[in-house]
Each structure stands twice: as C-alpha cells, then as structure tokens.
N, C-alpha and C positions, 0 to 999 in steps of 0.2 A: 969416520966410524967404521968399525970392522964389523963382519958378518955375525960374529958372536955376540957383540953388544946388541945388534938389531934383533938377533934371535931372542935374547933375554928380555928385551923391552916388549917384543911381540907376544912372548909367552906370559908376561906379567899383565899385559892388557887384556889377553884372552882369559886368564884367570880371574881377573877382576870382572869381566864381562859375565862369565859364568856364574860368579858368586851373586852378582846383581839379579841374573835371571832366576837362580835358585831362590834367592831372598823374596822376589815378587811372587814366585810359585808358591812358596810356604805361606806367605801373606794371604794369598787367595784361598789356599786350603784352609787356613786358620779361620778365615771369614766365613766360608761355607760351612764349616764345622759349628761356628758359633750360631749362625742363622738356623742350622738344623737343630741345635739344642734349644734355642728359643722357641722354635715351632713345636718341638716335642713337650716342652714344659706347658706351652699354651694348651696343647691338645690334652695333656694329663690334667690340667686344672679344669678344662671344660668337662672331662669325663666325671671328675668328682664332684662337679657342681651340683647342688642338690635340686631335684625337680619335684615340687609338691603339687598335687593335683586334688581337686575337689570333685568327687565322683558320686553317682547314685548306685545303690546295691539293691538289686531286686530279688534277693535270695528269700526273702520273707514275705511274699506278696500276700495280701493286698497292700501291706506296709512297704514303704520305700524308705531305705536309710540314706543318710548323707555320710559320705566317707572321705575323710582327709588322708591321703596316701603320700608317703614319700617313696617315689618309684626309682630313685637313684641309689647308688652305692656310697654316697656321702651323707653325713648327718646334715639335717637342716636346722639352722639357729636362726632365732629372731624372726619367725614366720608371722606375717601379718596378712589379713584379708581385707579386700576392697570388694564388696558385693554391689552390684548395680540395682538389685531389688532384694527385699527380705525374703527369707526362706521360711515357709510356715507349713506345719503339718496339717493333715485332714481334719484334725481335732482342734485346730486353732493355735497350737503351740508354736511360738515364733523361735525356730531353730537358729537363725542368725543371731539371736541374742545371747547364745550360749557364750561362756567366757573366752573359749579359744577362737571363736569368730570375731568376738567383740574386741578383746584385748590382745589376741595373737597368741603365739606359743614361743616358749623360750628354746625348745628343742624337740625335734622329731628324729628318731632314730632311722638309720637306713632300712628301707623296707617296711617301716612302721606305718601303723594307721589308727586313726581314731574314728569310730563309728557313732553317729547320732541317730536315735530312733525318732 
C-alpha cells in the first residue's frame, strides 16, 4: 500500500468518526430540547389549572357571606364540594344545602365568584 491509499483510508475513517460524533451531539441536543418542551408544557398546564376556593366575606358585618371564588386564570369545570360539616347561618339557614354546594357547578369563569348570604 502506498502513502496515498493510506491517506485516503485515514481521511475516510476520520470523516466517519466526525459524522458519528456530530450525530451523537445532535441526538443529545434534540433530547434536551424535547425534555425542555415537555417541562414547559407541564408548567403551562399547571398555570392554567383552575383553583377554586371557598372563602368568607366580612364586608357586610354582622353578616358573613360564604363566597366560592375561581382565583386562577383558567375556567373551572365540573366543580364539586366535599364539606366536613354543614355550613349554617345565624338564622338557621343551612348554606351547605344550596344547589351549587350540594350538586356542584358545571362552570365557573376565570376570576368568577358566587356569594351566599
């Protein structure tokens, strides 16, 4: 074998080695990009997830109102309530027997609230 043939074989081997190294690099770059995209999607979904709270409103003392609020930026659908005890007003009215507590709500808009006296 002459020097030119050895040079051609060495060049082909080096080119193949660089192609393999570049392919592995692109694979890991693609994998990191996919992982980042999945993480961003999960974070976006978590931010849109509705958060509904039941709160008390003391604006009209001595009466205290029970308020159901959607404090998130996403719409709340199929909201149901599980209360550990019944909510009763000072006049004896059972607030927890209202339809939205008893049967739930189909929809509550972002930032929406329902107040019960």
